[in-house]
C-alpha positions, 0 to 999 in steps of 0.5 A, a space after each residue: 094477164 094484160 100486164 104480164 104481156 106488156 112487161 114481157 114486151 118491154 123486156 124483149 124490146 129493151 134487153 137487146 140494146 142493153 146487152 149491146 151496150 154491155 161491151 167493155 168500151 162503154 164502161 171502161 174508156 179511160 179519162 184523164 185522172 189526177 193519178 198518173 204513173 210515178 215518174 209523171 206524177 213526181 215530175 208534175 208535183 215537183 214543178 209546182 207542188 203545194 207541199 214545198 211551202 209547208 213546214 214540217 208540222 203541216 206536212 205531218 198533218 197532210 200525211 196523217 190525213 192520208 193515213 186516216 182516210 177510209 179509202 186509203 189502201 194497205 200499200 199507201 198506209 205502209 208508205 205513210 207510216 215509213 214516211 212518218 217514222 223517217 222523221 225528216 221533212 225529206 221523207 214526208 215530201 218524198 212520200 207526198 210527191 212520189 211514194 204515195 202514188 207508187 203505192 196507190 198504183 199497187 193498191 189499185 191493182 189489188 183492188 181490181 183483182 179482188 173485184 175480178 175474183 168476186 163471183 158476184 161481179 158481172 160481165 161488163 164490170 169484169 170486161 172493164 176491169 180487165 181492160 183497166 188492168 191492161 192499161 196504165 196507172 191512170 186507167 186503173 184509177 179511173 176504173 175504180 173511181 168512175 168506170 166500175 160504176 158505169 159498168 155496174 149500172 149496165 150489169 144491173 140493168 141486164 140482171 133485172 131484165 133477165 129476172 123479168 124474162 122469167 116466166 114464173 116471176 111473181 106479180 109483186 116481184 115484177 112490179 118491183 123490178 119494173 119500179 127499179 128500172 124506172 128509178 136511178 142507178 142506186 135504185 137498180 143496185 139496191 134492188 139487184 143486191 137486196 130489194 128483190 129478196 125482200 119482195 113478198 111472194 117472190 
């Protein structure tokens, strides 16, 4: 009984500040990103581009590297294929300097909309995603690379505190939840997604 009262006290005290921190500003603040809108990107790369010193073979290798990367989205892949099929050095340069980033902006929008459509997406992530959609290409890139996970960490904490606040939670599940809270963001992500369902006597 004493351990239960202690855990509930921890839950009540910690839940309030976490909820206060779960607003969009804490997770979706934009930071400078190497990816900007196409006009800015093309101007910056054209002024001092590593691609200008590459021969056709090297340019093709670079395009293939992008094409084969697991993180490359559909729009970027399509533009990469077009560049390779174009067959000239200029086609390759146009893709690497500008076309790639225009396509990346499209892929980023699709990725964020997919996150928003997922019923498992938490409140903080949704708020951060909505703010990114209303922002710039760099804002959306930043959200997908960094901001999304900062927001997810907040949602995971809220989910665990909410679980701990339930009066009928088993001792084993309570212990696992407290252990996750004391761990890393990755520990909490695993617990929310998988770990809590693996606890005996849940």
